[in-house]
Each structure stands twice: as structure tokens, then as C-alpha cells.
TIGU-668415 format. One record per atom (N, C-alpha, C, O): residue in three letters; x, y, z. Coordinates in steps of 0.02 Angstrom, whole numbers, plus 50000, padded with zeros to 5 digits. Example, Ala and Ser with C-alpha at 12.3 -4.5 7.8 and 13.67 -1.06 7.14 Angstrom:
<pts>
ALA506604971650390
ALA506154977550390
ALA506604983550390
ALA507124983450423
SER506424988850354
SER506844994750357
SER506455000250394
SER506705005750402
</pts>
This chain:
<pts>
MET560755393755378
MET561345390655355
MET561785390255422
MET561855394955462
THR562055384155428
THR562455382255487
THR563225380855465
THR563375376455424
VAL563685384855495
VAL564415384155476
VAL564765382755541
VAL564515384555594
ASN565365379355539
ASN565785377955601
ASN566205384255610
ASN566245388355564
ILE566525384955668
ILE566895390955682
ILE567415392755632
ILE567495398255606
HIS567795386955622
HIS568365388355569
HIS568175391455503
HIS568505395855475
GLU567505388455476
GLU567255391155415
GLU566955398255427
GLU566955402255381
ALA566725399555484
ALA566505406355497
ALA567055412255499
ALA566945417955480
LYS567675409855525
LYS568225414055528
LYS568475415355468
LYS568665421055455
THR568505409555417
THR568825410255354
THR568395414155301
THR568635417355255
ASN567765413355311
ASN567285416755273
ASN566805422055295
ASN566245422555269
LEU567045426255347
LEU566735430855380
LEU566405435955329
LEU565815437355335
SER566805438555279
SER566495443955237
SER565905440355191
SER565415443755177
LYS565945434455170
LYS565455430955135
LYS564835430055173
LYS564285431155148
LEU564925427955240
LEU564375426955282
LEU563975433955296
LEU563365434055303
ILE564375439955301
ILE564055445655310
ILE563685447855249
ILE563175451255256
ALA563895446055190
ALA563535447655133
ALA562855443555132
ALA562325445955110
MET562925437455156
MET562355433555157
MET561875436155206
MET561275435855193
LEU562085438755262
LEU561635441655310
LEU561245447855283
LEU560665449055300
GLU561585451555241
GLU561275457555207
GLU560745455855158
GLU560305459655138
GLU560845449555138
GLU560225446655091
GLU559725442655126
GLU559345438955095
GLY559705443455196
GLY559215439955230
GLY559345433055261
GLY558925430455297
GLU559955429955247
GLU560055423555264
GLU560175423855344
GLU560385428755373
GLU560005417955374
GLU560145417155444
GLU560745413155454
GLU560835408155418
ILE561145414555495
ILE561885410855499
ILE561905408655564
ILE561865413055608
ILE561985401355585
ILE562155398055644
ILE562835396255644
ILE563085393255596
ILE563175397955698
ILE563875396055704
ILE563905389555756
ILE563655389855813
ALA564205383955732
ALA564145378155774
ALA564855375955798
ALA565335377255763
LYS564925372755859
LYS565575369755872
LYS565435362555886
LYS565015361055928
ALA565745358155855
ALA565745351455853
ALA565015348655828
ALA564765343455850
GLY564735352455786
GLY564105351055760
GLY563525354255809
GLY562945353755790
LYS563625356955860
LYS563105359755905
LYS563095367355902
LYS563615370655912
PRO562485370255887
PRO562435377555877
PRO562655380755943
PRO562485378655998
ILE563035385955932
ILE563235389955990
ILE563135397755980
ILE563155401656028
ALA563055399655923
ALA562915406855915
ALA562455407555848
ALA562325403055808
LYS562225414355846
LYS561825415755789
LYS561985422655764
LYS561955427355803
LEU562145423555704
LEU562375429855674
LEU561675432255647
LEU561275428555619
GLU561575439455662
GLU560975442255632
GLU561175449355610
GLU561675452055634
LYS560795452155564
LYS560855458955538
LYS560765464355593
LYS560255464455628
TYR561245468555600
TYR561145473455649
TYR560495478455643
TYR560365481155589
ALA560185479355688
ALA559625483655684
ALA559665488255745
ALA559575485855801
PRO559795494755737
PRO559865499355794
PRO559245500555836
PRO558715500955805
SER559245501155891
SER558695502255940
SER558415509055923
SER558805513655908
PRO557755509955923
PRO557475516255910
PRO557725521555966
PRO557805519856025
ARG557835527455945
ARG558055532255984
ARG557555534756038
ARG556985536556019
ARG557705535056098
ARG557275537456148
ARG557205545056149
ARG557715548256136
GLU556675548056161
GLU556515554956166
GLU556315556156237
GLU555815553656262
PRO556755560256269
PRO556535562656341
PRO555895566256339
PRO555705569756292
ASN555545564956399
ASN554875568456407
ASN554415567556346
ASN554025572056334
LYS554435562056307
LYS553975561156249
LYS553255560856277
LYS552805563656247
LEU553155557756330
LEU552465556356363
LEU552335560856413
LEU551865559556450
ARG552665565856420
ARG552565571156488
ARG551765573256475
ARG551405573056525
GLU551515574856424
GLU550835578356422
GLU550315572756420
GLU549735574556433
LYS550425565756405
LYS550015560356399
LYS549905556956466
LYS549385553956479
VAL550405557356508
VAL550375553856572
VAL550175558656624
VAL550455564056631
LYS549645556456662
LYS549475561156719
LYS549545557056783
LYS549405551156784
TYR549755560356838
TYR549855556956902
TYR549345560256950
TYR549235566356947
LEU549005556056998
LEU548595558957044
LEU549015562657096
LEU549605561057106
GLU548675568257134
GLU549065571757172
GLU549365567657230
GLU549915569157253
ASP549015562457252
ASP549335558157305
ASP549675551857281
ASP549635546757314
PHE550005552257224
PHE550315547757192
PHE550855544657246
PHE550915538557253
ASP551205548757277
ASP551775546557322
ASP551485544657398
ASP551845541757439
ALA550925546157409
ALA550645544357475
ALA550625536957484
ALA550375533457441
ALA550865534757533
ALA550875527357555
ALA550335525557590
ALA550165529057638
ASP549995519957572
ASP549465516457613
ASP549785514157677
ASP550315511057679
ALA549415515957731
ALA549655513657798
ALA549775506457808
ALA550215504557845
GLU549365502157774
GLU549455494757778
GLU550045492357743
GLU550405487757764
ILE550135495857685
ILE550725492957643
ILE551375495057676
ILE551845491057681
THR551405501657701
THR551985504557737
THR552165499857803
THR552745498757820
ALA551595497357835
ALA551725493057892
ALA552055485857872
ALA552395482557911
LEU551915484057809
LEU552165478157784
LEU552865478757781
LEU553215474257805
PHE553105483657755
PHE553805484857742
PHE554205487157802
PHE554825486757801
GLU553895489557852
GLU554215491657918
GLU554245486057973
GLU554595486558024
GLU553785479957955
GLU553825473958000
GLU554515471458006
GLU554895470757958
ASP554665470258068
ASP555335465758080
ASP555115458158062
ASP554575455558078
ALA555575455458029
ALA555445448458001
ALA555645443358054
ALA555585437358043
</pts>
């Protein structure tokens, strides 16, 4: 459904009810879409150290390759 800005301001409660029912709402200005209303979906909660036991690093993980180091240290 597409509505103009004035209609969106006037009928915000009705539009929110429509979102809850799965309707997609596009807000237009002078007939051109400028915004999309969508139902809020919270991001999944991150868990610190969740992958700690699943990810393994090599002992020399931080060791820089001489050729790569040289590329970064070159004068341009």
C-alpha cells in the first residue's frame, strides 16, 4: 500500500495496525516513494565468546610475512 505523507501523519495508528497484519506501507511525496514502513524485528542478541571453543588460531597467527610487511613499509 502506498500513502502520501499527509495521509501517513493522519492515519499513523491505522498504518501501524496494518503493519502488524503483514501489510507493506510505502510513504510517497508527490507520488514518488521516499520511505518504507516495516514491522520492527529486534536483532538477535550477541553472546560474547560464543565461538571461543570453535575457532582455533595458529600459534604464528600474528607473525607477519616479510614480503607483506615490506609492501606496507614502502615509501610511495
